[in-house]
C-alpha positions as CSV (number, residue, x, y, z in Angstrom):
1,L,-3.3,22.2,-20.8
2,K,-2.9,25.4,-19.1
3,D,-6.1,24.9,-17.2
4,Y,-4.8,21.6,-15.7
5,L,-1.6,23.0,-15.1
6,T,-3.5,25.9,-12.9
7,G,-6.0,23.6,-10.7
8,N,-8.6,24.5,-13.0
9,L,-10.2,20.7,-14.1
10,G,-13.6,22.0,-15.6
11,T,-17.0,20.9,-14.5
12,D,-18.4,17.5,-14.1
13,P,-21.5,17.3,-16.8
14,V,-23.1,14.4,-14.9
15,T,-23.2,16.0,-11.4
16,G,-22.7,19.7,-12.0
17,R,-20.0,19.9,-9.5
18,Q,-16.1,21.3,-9.7
19,I,-14.3,18.2,-10.9
20,S,-11.2,19.2,-8.6
21,S,-13.7,19.3,-5.8
22,E,-15.0,15.9,-6.2
23,I,-11.5,14.6,-6.3
24,A,-10.6,16.7,-3.1
25,Y,-13.4,14.3,-1.8
26,Y,-12.5,10.7,-2.8
27,L,-8.7,10.4,-3.0
28,P,-8.1,11.1,0.7
29,N,-10.3,8.2,1.3
30,T,-8.4,6.2,-1.1
31,L,-5.0,7.3,0.5
32,E,-6.2,6.4,3.9
33,L,-6.9,2.7,2.2
34,V,-3.6,2.7,0.6
35,L,-1.7,3.8,3.5
36,A,-3.2,1.0,6.0
37,A,-2.4,-1.8,3.1
38,L,1.1,-0.7,2.6
39,V,1.9,-0.7,6.5
40,V,0.7,-4.1,6.5
41,I,2.2,-5.2,3.2
42,V,5.7,-4.2,4.3
43,L,5.4,-5.4,8.0
44,V,4.4,-8.9,6.7
45,G,6.4,-9.2,3.4
46,V,9.7,-8.1,5.4
47,S,9.1,-10.5,8.0
48,L,7.9,-13.6,6.0
49,G,10.8,-12.6,3.8
50,Y,13.5,-12.5,6.7
51,V,12.1,-15.9,7.9
52,S,12.3,-17.4,4.3
53,A,15.8,-16.3,4.0
54,M,16.9,-17.6,7.3
55,N,15.6,-21.0,6.6
56,F,16.6,-21.1,3.1
57,G,15.9,-24.5,1.8
58,S,13.5,-25.8,4.4
59,K,10.1,-26.5,4.5
60,K,9.3,-23.3,6.0
61,D,11.2,-21.5,3.2
62,T,9.4,-23.7,0.7
63,A,5.7,-23.1,2.4
64,I,6.5,-19.2,2.5
65,R,7.1,-19.0,-1.1
66,I,4.2,-20.9,-2.2
67,F,2.4,-18.8,0.0
68,Y,3.2,-15.5,-1.2
69,L,3.0,-17.1,-5.1
70,V,-0.7,-17.7,-4.3
71,S,-1.4,-14.4,-2.7
72,W,0.5,-12.6,-6.1
73,V,-1.6,-14.6,-8.8
74,T,-5.1,-14.5,-7.3
75,P,-7.1,-12.0,-9.2
76,T,-8.3,-8.8,-7.3
77,Y,-11.6,-9.4,-7.8
78,L,-11.6,-12.7,-6.3
79,G,-9.6,-12.1,-3.6
80,A,-11.7,-9.3,-2.5
81,I,-14.8,-11.6,-2.9
82,L,-13.6,-14.8,-0.9
83,A,-12.7,-12.3,1.8
84,I,-16.2,-10.7,2.0
85,L,-17.5,-14.2,1.9
86,V,-15.3,-15.7,4.6
87,F,-14.9,-12.7,6.9
88,S,-18.0,-11.0,6.5
89,D,-20.9,-13.7,5.5
90,Y,-19.7,-16.4,7.2
91,L,-17.6,-15.9,10.1
92,H,-19.3,-12.1,10.8
93,I,-16.3,-10.7,12.0
94,L,-15.8,-7.8,9.7
95,P,-18.2,-5.7,7.7
96,S,-18.6,-6.0,3.6
97,G,-18.5,-2.6,3.0
98,G,-18.5,1.1,3.8
99,M,-16.0,3.6,5.7
100,Y,-18.0,3.5,9.0
101,S,-21.2,2.7,10.7
102,P,-24.2,4.9,9.6
103,V,-25.4,5.9,13.0
104,I,-21.5,7.6,13.5
105,N,-21.1,11.0,13.1
106,A,-18.0,12.0,11.0
107,P,-15.6,14.1,12.4
108,P,-14.9,17.8,11.2
109,P,-12.5,17.4,8.0
110,V,-9.2,18.3,9.0
111,T,-6.9,16.2,6.9
112,G,-9.3,14.2,5.0
113,L,-8.4,10.8,6.6
114,F,-11.2,9.7,8.5
115,V,-9.4,7.4,11.0
116,L,-7.0,10.4,11.9
117,D,-10.0,13.0,11.8
118,S,-11.5,11.0,14.1
119,L,-8.4,11.1,16.7
120,I,-7.9,14.7,16.1
121,A,-11.6,15.4,17.4
122,G,-11.3,13.0,20.0
123,N,-14.1,10.5,18.8
124,L,-13.0,7.5,19.7
125,R,-16.2,6.1,18.5
126,A,-15.9,7.0,15.5
127,F,-12.2,5.8,15.3
128,A,-13.1,2.7,16.3
129,S,-15.6,2.4,13.6
130,G,-13.4,3.6,11.1
131,M,-10.5,1.2,12.0
132,Y,-13.3,-1.6,11.9
133,H,-14.6,-0.8,8.4
134,L,-10.7,-0.2,7.1
135,A,-9.5,-3.4,8.4
136,L,-11.0,-6.0,5.6
137,P,-10.8,-3.5,2.6
138,A,-7.3,-3.0,3.8
139,L,-5.8,-6.6,4.6
140,T,-7.4,-7.5,1.3
141,L,-5.5,-5.3,-0.7
142,A,-2.3,-6.0,1.6
143,F,-2.6,-9.7,0.6
144,L,-3.0,-9.3,-2.8
145,N,0.2,-7.0,-3.3
146,F,2.7,-8.0,0.0
147,G,4.3,-11.2,-2.3
148,I,6.4,-8.7,-4.3
149,I,7.9,-7.3,-1.0
150,T,8.4,-10.5,0.5
151,R,10.6,-12.0,-2.7
152,V,12.6,-8.7,-2.9
153,A,13.3,-9.3,0.8
154,R,14.1,-12.7,0.5
155,S,16.4,-12.2,-1.9
156,S,18.2,-9.3,-0.9
157,I,18.7,-10.8,2.4
158,L,20.0,-13.7,1.0
159,E,22.6,-11.9,-0.8
160,V,23.7,-9.9,2.1
161,R,23.8,-13.1,4.1
162,W,26.2,-14.6,2.1
163,S,28.8,-11.7,1.3
164,P,32.3,-11.0,2.5
165,H,31.6,-8.3,5.0
166,V,28.5,-10.7,7.0
167,K,31.8,-13.6,7.0
168,S,33.9,-11.0,8.6
169,A,31.7,-9.8,11.3
170,A,31.1,-13.6,11.9
171,A,34.9,-14.1,12.3
172,K,35.0,-11.3,14.6
173,G,33.1,-13.2,17.2
174,L,29.9,-11.0,17.0
175,S,26.7,-12.9,18.0
176,E,24.4,-14.2,15.4
177,R,21.6,-12.0,16.4
178,A,24.0,-8.9,16.4
179,I,25.1,-9.8,12.6
180,N,21.3,-10.7,11.5
181,M,20.0,-7.2,12.4
182,R,23.1,-5.1,12.1
183,H,24.4,-6.1,9.1
184,V,22.0,-8.6,7.3
185,L,18.8,-7.3,8.4
186,R,19.7,-3.5,7.8
187,N,21.5,-3.9,4.4
188,G,19.0,-6.3,3.2
189,L,16.0,-3.6,3.5
190,I,17.6,-1.1,1.1
191,D,15.7,-2.6,-2.3
192,V,12.2,-3.0,0.1
193,N,12.4,0.5,1.4
194,T,12.6,1.9,-2.2
195,L,9.9,-0.7,-3.7
196,S,7.6,0.4,-1.1
197,A,7.8,3.5,-2.3
198,V,7.0,2.5,-5.8
199,M,4.2,-0.1,-4.4
200,F,2.3,3.0,-3.3
201,G,1.7,4.5,-6.8
202,W,0.6,1.0,-7.4
203,L,-1.8,0.7,-5.2
204,L,-3.0,4.2,-5.5
205,A,-3.9,3.3,-9.3
206,G,-4.8,-0.4,-8.6
207,T,-7.7,0.3,-6.3
208,V,-10.4,0.7,-8.4
209,V,-11.8,-3.4,-8.3
210,V,-11.1,-3.1,-4.3
211,E,-13.2,0.0,-3.5
212,Q,-15.9,-1.2,-6.1
213,I,-16.4,-4.4,-4.4
214,F,-16.2,-3.0,-0.7
215,S,-18.2,0.1,-1.4
216,W,-15.4,2.2,-0.2
217,P,-15.8,6.1,-1.2
218,G,-12.6,6.4,-2.4
219,I,-11.3,7.9,-6.0
220,G,-11.0,4.1,-7.2
221,Q,-15.0,3.5,-6.9
222,F,-15.2,7.3,-8.4
223,T,-13.4,6.0,-11.2
224,Y,-15.2,3.0,-11.7
225,T,-18.7,5.3,-11.8
226,V,-17.1,7.8,-14.2
227,I,-16.4,4.8,-16.7
228,A,-19.6,3.3,-16.3
229,S,-21.5,6.6,-17.2
230,D,-19.2,7.4,-19.9
231,D,-18.2,10.7,-17.9
232,Y,-14.9,11.1,-20.4
233,P,-14.4,14.9,-19.1
234,V,-13.7,13.3,-15.4
235,L,-11.8,10.6,-16.6
236,V,-9.2,12.4,-18.0
237,P,-8.3,14.4,-15.0
238,V,-8.7,11.0,-12.9
239,V,-6.2,9.4,-15.0
240,L,-4.1,12.5,-14.7
241,V,-4.2,12.2,-10.7
242,F,-2.9,8.4,-10.9
243,T,-0.3,9.2,-13.2
244,A,0.7,11.9,-10.9
245,G,0.9,9.6,-7.6
246,V,2.8,6.7,-9.7
247,I,5.6,9.5,-11.0
248,L,5.7,10.9,-7.5
249,A,6.1,7.5,-5.9
250,N,9.0,6.4,-8.5
251,F,10.7,9.7,-8.0
252,V,10.2,8.9,-3.6
253,A,12.1,5.7,-4.5
254,D,14.9,7.0,-6.4
255,V,15.6,9.6,-3.5
256,L,15.5,6.8,-0.9
257,Y,17.8,4.6,-2.8
258,S,20.3,7.3,-3.0
259,V,19.7,8.0,0.6
260,L,19.9,4.7,2.1
261,D,22.7,3.1,-0.4
262,P,26.0,5.2,-0.5
263,R,27.3,3.4,-3.5
264,I,25.4,5.2,-5.6
265,R,25.0,9.0,-4.4
266,L,26.4,11.6,-6.8
267,G,29.5,12.2,-6.5
268,G,30.4,9.1,-4.5
269,A,33.1,7.5,-6.4
270,R,35.6,10.7,-5.8
């Protein structure tokens, strides 16, 4: 335990390398994938949740609810395989795996994120290749997880839409657009903001299958390799990294909630 707390995770008995250096190599690749997926999840989830709430009870609302429920119940391995079959094997518009083209020279590591390091180095060719390879796994991960954001956004916006202060704003003569943007959407997204932080932890720990199928060299694929080879001295530190990520994400969510919602701030009742 003392070694773990001081950063000494030991040596990988299979490769002979320091476990901390292996995690430091693979983890940024996963962070790049998770952050890209999270951006798509929030944008798509909030947009569909808003449209669904504004068209409550209509066919559009029903279609959106069916769409996000289908995405939510789709198994990860099935969604990833179908994405490769459709967009890579059938349509030939996106690559089926890897982080970048093998003919591309990787930029000097600064942040560990390939796309960001390509921009820092001014290597637009590497940046374009990185984005091209990032698109399919990030969109697949986003499709499989955006449903909960849509559902929460829809419920929160509906709750705010029918609240007394919104009716009061309408009685004062504010335009529908002003009411929706200033009162409904702004207050309805408090839960979404905090849930997004929690979802970061979920995505971080849930990339094992997606990274393995898309040959994405991240901590998820590394975990799969470690499990397959019964490399338990490495598995324990990797699980600790996932656990720390989930705990940190939940802590950030609690902080965000107290910042965004003044009703629960410490001392707010005084």
